[in-house]
N, C-alpha and C positions, 0 to 999 in steps of 0.2 A: 900723803896730801899734806901741801905746804900752803902758808898764807902768802899774800901779796906783800913782799918785804918792802917793795918802793912805796905802797900805799902806807905802810905802817911808819916807814921812816918819815914820809911827809908829814904824817900827822904828829909825830914826836916833835918834829921841827917847829910845829906850830903852837908847841906848849899844852897840846891836848892830852889828856889821858885817854888812851885808846885801849878797849878791851875786845879780846878775840872771843867770838861767840859762835855756836853752831846753832842752825835751826832746822829742824826735820819736819817734813810733811810727809804723812803717810796716806796712801790712797788704799780702799779696798773696793772692788767693782767700781762704780760710777761715784764713789762718795771720798771726801777728804776729811781726815779727822781736824778738828779745831778743839781748844781746850780755854776754859775761862780761868784767867789767873786769880789767885787767892787775894782776899784783902790782907793776908800774912805776909805776903812776899814784899821785897824791898822796892820794886819799882812796877809800874804799870798795872797796878792792882785793877781787878774787876773788868779787864777787857780780854778779849779772844786772842789765843796765840798759837803758834805752832809748839812743838816740843824743842825747848832751848836750853843752853846751858853755857858758862863761860869755860874757856879752855884753860886747864890746868898745866902748870908748866911741865915740858918734856912729855907730851902727849900729843898724839895727831889727831887731827880733826874729826876723821872717821870714827876712830875708837870713841871720842867723846860724844859724837852723835848715837852711836849705838848705846852707850852707857845711859845717857840721859832719855831715850827712848824707854829703856828697861825701868830706870828709876821713877819716871814719870807716869808710865802705863804699866808696866809689867808685861810689855809685848818683848818676847825673846827675839834675839837676832836671828835664831833659824825659823823665825815666821816673817822674816823680812827678805826682800829683794831690792837691792840699791838699783834704781832706774836710771837716776841722773844726779850729778853733782853740778849745781847751778853756779852761775858767776857770783862771786864775792860781792856785797854790797856795803855800803856805810850808812849809818843812821847816826845823826847828831842829836843827842839826847838834850844836851845843854851846850852853851858856847864853848865849855872847856871839856867836854865829855863826849866821846865818839866810840861807837860799836862798830866793829869790823865784823861782818856776819857771813859765815860760809853756810849757804842752804844746801841741803839734801833733799832728794825725793826718793821715797821708799814706796815699793808695792807691799801691802801686808797681807797675809793670808788669814787673818781674823780680825774680827771687829770687838773681841772681848778686851775691855780697858779696866784697868784697877788704877785709880787715881791715887796719887800721893798728897801731901800737904800744900804742895805749889798751885794746885787747881781745884775748883769746886764744881765743875761741870765739864762734860764733854759732850760733842755731837759730831755725827758723821754727816756732812752736808754735801748737797749738790751744787754745781756751779750756779744755778739761778738763785740760790740763798745767799750769795756773797754779800749783797748789799743789805741784808738784814742784820749785819754784825758790826761792832766797833772793834777793830783789830789793833794789835801793837803796830808801831810804824814800820812800813814797808812790806808787811806780810800780806796785804790785799794783792800787790803786784804779784807776790811769789805765788800765791794761791791761782792767780788767773792764768799765770804761765803754766802751772802744773795742770789745771783743769784743759788747757790747750793741748796736752800731750795725749788725751784719749778721746 
């Protein structure tokens, strides 16, 4: 899986710092996993998120997504089925800082989660609970799309 090079080049021309990231959404039954970001994280503290991480050099997006899922939840790749690779989206964090996000949607065979330091809580939520949470930018629309798939 590759990122949209035209979009990245456009961002670079605007003198933006652009970071490639992945965000994974996990579903088990009729619930989707959300994680509350720790006050110890560098950005977007104390808001609800998916499982995310920055792309390291010379790795593919799916490998990074699977790595982050295990690192942040201890859910193994053999407990996951990739359901959908969603369209890439951009989030302008500041005027000179942009995230290019590759969302992934997985089906998980477990709800057993062990959090690392990046998160303080987790919840498996239903679609009718979406409006009860403050999410990182653009996650709400990603979750709405995922809930529409079942």
